[in-house]
C-alpha positions as a printed NumPy array, in Angstrom:
array([[ 22.074, -25.242,  -7.158],
       [ 22.991, -21.617,  -7.946],
       [ 20.179, -19.102,  -8.078],
       [ 20.243, -16.44 , -10.785],
       [ 19.775, -12.833,  -9.783],
       [ 16.367, -11.529, -10.831],
       [ 16.213, -10.036, -14.325],
       [ 19.704,  -8.585, -14.314],
       [ 22.838, -10.17 , -15.652],
       [ 25.9  ,  -8.861, -13.905],
       [ 28.953,  -9.644, -15.987],
       [ 31.992,  -8.351, -14.178],
       [ 31.201,  -4.669, -14.637],
       [ 30.72 ,  -2.022, -11.983],
       [ 27.396,  -0.684, -10.799],
       [ 26.623,   2.821,  -9.608],
       [ 24.002,   2.735,  -6.894],
       [ 22.343,   5.167,  -4.534],
       [ 21.804,   3.81 ,  -1.026],
       [ 19.083,   5.019,   1.341],
       [ 17.524,   4.069,   4.642],
       [ 13.998,   3.005,   5.43 ],
       [ 13.633,   2.64 ,   9.192],
       [ 16.71 ,   0.651,  10.248],
       [ 17.303,  -1.046,   6.907],
       [ 19.492,  -0.078,   3.971],
       [ 18.247,  -0.308,   0.372],
       [ 19.661,   0.807,  -2.963],
       [ 18.751,   1.291,  -6.626],
       [ 20.77 ,   1.897,  -9.777],
       [ 21.642,   5.562, -10.264],
       [ 20.526,   5.298, -13.909],
       [ 16.883,   5.219, -12.727],
       [ 17.283,   8.325, -10.518],
       [ 16.566,  11.808, -11.82 ],
       [ 17.228,  13.782,  -8.638],
       [ 17.102,  13.801,  -4.866],
       [ 15.019,  16.45 ,  -3.12 ],
       [ 14.554,  17.414,   0.486],
       [ 11.239,  16.539,   2.061],
       [  8.33 ,  18.818,   1.264],
       [  4.707,  18.034,   2.082],
       [  2.658,  16.592,  -0.757],
       [ -0.983,  17.135,  -1.65 ],
       [ -3.15 ,  14.135,  -0.713],
       [ -5.327,  12.59 ,  -3.422],
       [ -8.719,  11.083,  -2.461],
       [ -8.996,   7.304,  -3.017],
       [ -5.298,   6.966,  -3.907],
       [ -3.629,   3.592,  -3.311],
       [ -2.413,   3.137,   0.285],
       [  1.25 ,   3.572,  -0.671],
       [  0.641,   6.911,  -2.44 ],
       [  1.13 ,   9.777,   0.015],
       [ -0.016,  12.365,  -2.51 ],
       [  1.372,  14.403,  -5.375],
       [  3.879,  17.229,  -5.707],
       [  4.76 ,  19.799,  -8.332],
       [  8.165,  19.104,  -9.855],
       [  8.999,  22.054, -12.117],
       [  5.52 ,  22.172, -13.608],
       [  4.846,  18.398, -13.662],
       [  2.641,  16.757, -11.063],
       [  4.21 ,  13.506,  -9.84 ],
       [  2.972,  10.876,  -7.348],
       [  4.879,  10.487,  -4.074],
       [  5.166,   6.901,  -2.852],
       [  5.748,   5.822,   0.746],
       [  8.465,   3.332,  -0.21 ],
       [  8.558,   1.709,   3.23 ],
       [  4.823,   0.975,   3.043],
       [  5.213,  -0.305,  -0.534],
       [  7.802,  -2.776,   0.767],
       [  5.498,  -4.036,   3.536],
       [  7.031,  -2.002,   6.353],
       [  5.3  ,   0.529,   8.592],
       [  4.76 ,   3.903,   6.954],
       [  7.531,   6.48 ,   7.046],
       [  6.935,   9.533,   9.194],
       [  8.642,  12.317,   7.261],
       [ 10.995,  14.698,   9.05 ],
       [ 13.73 ,  17.201,   8.168],
       [ 16.18 ,  14.37 ,   7.278],
       [ 13.712,  12.649,   4.941],
       [ 14.205,  12.845,   1.197],
       [ 12.247,  12.358,  -1.984],
       [ 14.155,  10.2  ,  -4.46 ],
       [ 12.768,  11.084,  -7.895],
       [ 12.993,   8.167, -10.315],
       [ 11.86 ,   7.332, -13.814],
       [ 10.156,   3.95 , -14.064],
       [  8.368,   2.737, -17.207],
       [  8.717,   6.244, -18.702],
       [  6.856,   7.789, -15.762],
       [  8.373,  10.003, -13.066],
       [  7.63 ,   9.146,  -9.428],
       [  8.918,  10.376,  -6.09 ],
       [  9.787,   7.907,  -3.342],
       [  9.845,   8.997,   0.301],
       [ 12.886,   7.612,   2.153],
       [ 14.168,   8.288,   5.67 ],
       [ 17.473,   9.563,   4.313],
       [ 19.914,   9.048,   1.474],
       [ 23.063,   7.32 ,   2.74 ],
       [ 25.554,   7.189,  -0.084],
       [ 26.267,   6.966,  -3.789],
       [ 28.528,   3.991,  -4.423],
       [ 30.335,   2.301,  -7.275],
       [ 30.625,  -1.403,  -6.6  ],
       [ 31.811,  -4.398,  -8.592],
       [ 28.791,  -6.32 ,  -9.878],
       [ 30.293,  -9.467,  -8.344],
       [ 29.444,  -7.991,  -4.931],
       [ 25.693,  -8.476,  -5.62 ],
       [ 24.594, -11.828,  -4.192],
       [ 21.314, -13.575,  -4.966],
       [ 18.402, -13.286,  -2.565],
       [ 18.213, -16.616,  -0.719],
       [ 15.187, -18.875,  -1.192],
       [ 13.122, -18.569,   1.985],
       [  9.956, -20.442,   1.055],
       [  8.007, -21.465,  -2.028],
       [  5.565, -18.559,  -1.501],
       [  8.308, -15.955,  -0.966],
       [  8.228, -13.266,  -3.675],
       [ 11.715, -11.88 ,  -4.187],
       [ 10.922, -10.099,  -7.458],
       [ 11.31 ,  -6.628,  -5.887],
       [ 14.977,  -7.35 ,  -5.225],
       [ 17.923,  -7.697,  -7.634],
       [ 20.03 ,  -9.148,  -4.844],
       [ 21.863,  -8.373,  -1.628],
       [ 25.072,  -6.377,  -1.303],
       [ 27.217,  -7.223,   1.702],
       [ 29.758,  -4.61 ,   2.775],
       [ 31.706,  -3.65 ,   5.892],
       [ 28.726,  -1.694,   7.281],
       [ 26.106,  -4.421,   6.831],
       [ 23.799,  -5.567,   4.063],
       [ 21.984,  -3.536,   1.422],
       [ 18.902,  -4.807,  -0.389],
       [ 19.222,  -3.944,  -4.1  ],
       [ 15.706,  -3.003,  -5.318],
       [ 14.273,  -3.523,  -8.802],
       [ 11.997,  -0.5  ,  -9.387],
       [ 10.687,  -1.812, -12.712],
       [  9.266,  -4.876, -10.967],
       [  8.062,  -2.936,  -7.916],
       [  6.024,  -0.581, -10.046],
       [  4.203,  -2.245, -12.903],
       [  3.569,   0.038, -15.896],
       [ -0.225,  -0.046, -15.435],
       [  0.096,   0.783, -11.72 ],
       [  2.121,   3.923, -12.488],
       [ -0.346,   5.01 , -15.163],
       [ -3.159,   4.726, -12.574],
       [ -1.176,   6.896, -10.112],
       [ -0.621,   9.549, -12.764],
       [ -4.266,   9.612, -13.903]])
């Protein structure tokens, strides 16, 4: 039985994606959700913030939350360094920054290259992923930011 890719219908078109690394793994998102990529700069911690929120930063007069994307995905927290980047995205009409180890590439791929996430177990939640992209360098997990960050969760971060 074929498994449909979560919430996205790919119909023979091309996708523009931005790939980045978290620890030793490659992830990507659609470029249409990305506003900009910034070098790492320390953020201001917020008391009682969710565990995946590192703090906030000033982005041209707007205060935005900075998310430890590795931690959000169930990995160990990212330790920022000079190669780290903040990927600024718009999700549910809110702007957030996501800490990544480094940005790898901006790619245009045929949508047919996105394969469904395999069923691992009945309790496995694959909603954060649109699918897997296999290429000559390895595999890239294609993230779904809209499902990773629920609208109410982002509003709480911004409050």
